[in-house]
C-alpha positions, 0 to 999 in steps of 0.5 A, spaced: 908 890 539 909 896 542 902 899 538 899 892 541 901 893 548 899 901 548 892 899 545 891 894 550 894 898 556 889 904 553 883 900 553 882 899 561 882 906 562 877 908 556 873 902 559 873 906 566 871 913 563 865 910 559 863 907 566 864 913 569 860 917 564 854 912 564 854 913 572 854 920 571 848 920 566 844 915 570 845 919 577 843 925 572 837 921 570 835 919 576 834 926 579 830 928 573 825 922 573 824 924 581 823 931 579 819 930 573 816 923 573 817 919 567 812 923 562 815 929 564 822 927 563 826 929 557 833 927 554 835 934 553 835 935 561 838 929 562 844 931 558 844 938 561 844 935 568 850 930 566 854 935 563 854 931 556 851 931 549 845 928 547 849 924 542 853 921 548 847 920 552 844 916 546 851 912 546 849 909 553 842 908 552 837 907 546 831 911 549 828 914 555 824 908 557 831 904 557 834 910 561 829 909 566 830 902 566 837 902 567 836 908 573 831 903 576 836 897 575 842 901 578 837 902 584 836 895 585 843 893 585 845 898 590 839 896 595 842 888 594 849 890 595 847 894 601 843 889 604 848 884 604 853 889 607 848 890 613 847 883 614 854 881 614 856 877 619 850 878 623 849 870 623 856 870 627 854 875 632 856 874 640 852 880 642 846 879 639 842 885 642 847 890 641 849 887 634 841 887 632 840 894 634 846 896 630 843 893 624 836 896 625 839 903 626 843 902 620 838 899 616 832 904 617 837 910 615 839 906 609 832 905 607 829 912 609 834 915 605 830 921 601 832 919 594 830 912 595 823 914 598 822 918 592 824 912 588 819 908 591 814 913 590 816 913 582 816 906 581 809 905 584 806 911 580 809 908 574 808 901 575 802 900 570 807 903 565 813 898 567 810 892 571 816 888 570 820 894 573 816 894 579 816 886 580 824 887 579 824 892 585 820 888 589 824 881 588 831 885 588 828 889 595 824 886 600 824 879 597 831 878 596 833 882 603 828 878 607 832 872 604 838 874 606 836 876 613 833 869 613 839 866 612 842 870 618 836 868 622 837 861 621 844 861 623 843 864 629 837 859 630 842 853 629 847 856 634 841 857 639 841 864 640 834 865 637 828 860 636 825 861 629 822 855 626 820 859 620 827 864 619 824 867 613 817 869 617 822 871 623 826 876 618 820 879 615 817 880 622 824 884 624 824 888 618 817 891 618 818 892 626 823 896 624 821 900 618 813 899 618 811 906 621 817 911 618 817 908 611 809 908 611 809 915 614 815 917 608 811 914 603 804 917 604 805 924 607 810 927 601 815 928 606 821 925 604 825 925 611 819 925 616 823 923 622 830 925 625 836 920 627 834 920 634 826 918 632 829 913 627 834 910 632 828 909 637 824 905 632 830 901 630 831 899 638 824 898 639 823 893 633 829 889 636 826 889 643 819 886 640 823 881 636 827 879 641 821 878 646 818 874 641 824 870 638 830 870 643 831 862 645 
């Protein structure tokens, strides 16, 4: 019984260590892919940056393609979680202008993180080779994010705080009023962080002002 108990107790720790090592490998792989692109990335460099052997890397992924897929999926999962956290209790707001501004400021900073800007560029560049990953990014990022935000817009409309017959369209308007200019600038100029916090806040605040001018009840 002692052996069985000891084995059971050891298993969760081993699982946590394996999860931590996998995350370490994915973080290293993300940086290699962002620096080198898919074609230029090597498993040797991933292993070196992760402080692991190639044997350990291959214990977690089959090959470079599956490693790239895992890196992108982790980014999608993080984006979904971030959207849920940011939208949070927005639908239950009692001070809508202030809480929308707080959401917008956090949202623009989250989306404009340099590693996410670079990841978008990489996924677009690799979309002919990995169309399913580009589609998954679109579903897990913009599509799901808009749906989550639309839920909050619908609740605010039900409470009489917004006039939004089409909550999804209203959510899309809010998102792109906040993001369109700074995100396009970051995506197409090659500058990962073209704006500082004050300018990003201005994009957020003005986006909310225009949104409320159109949708406030």
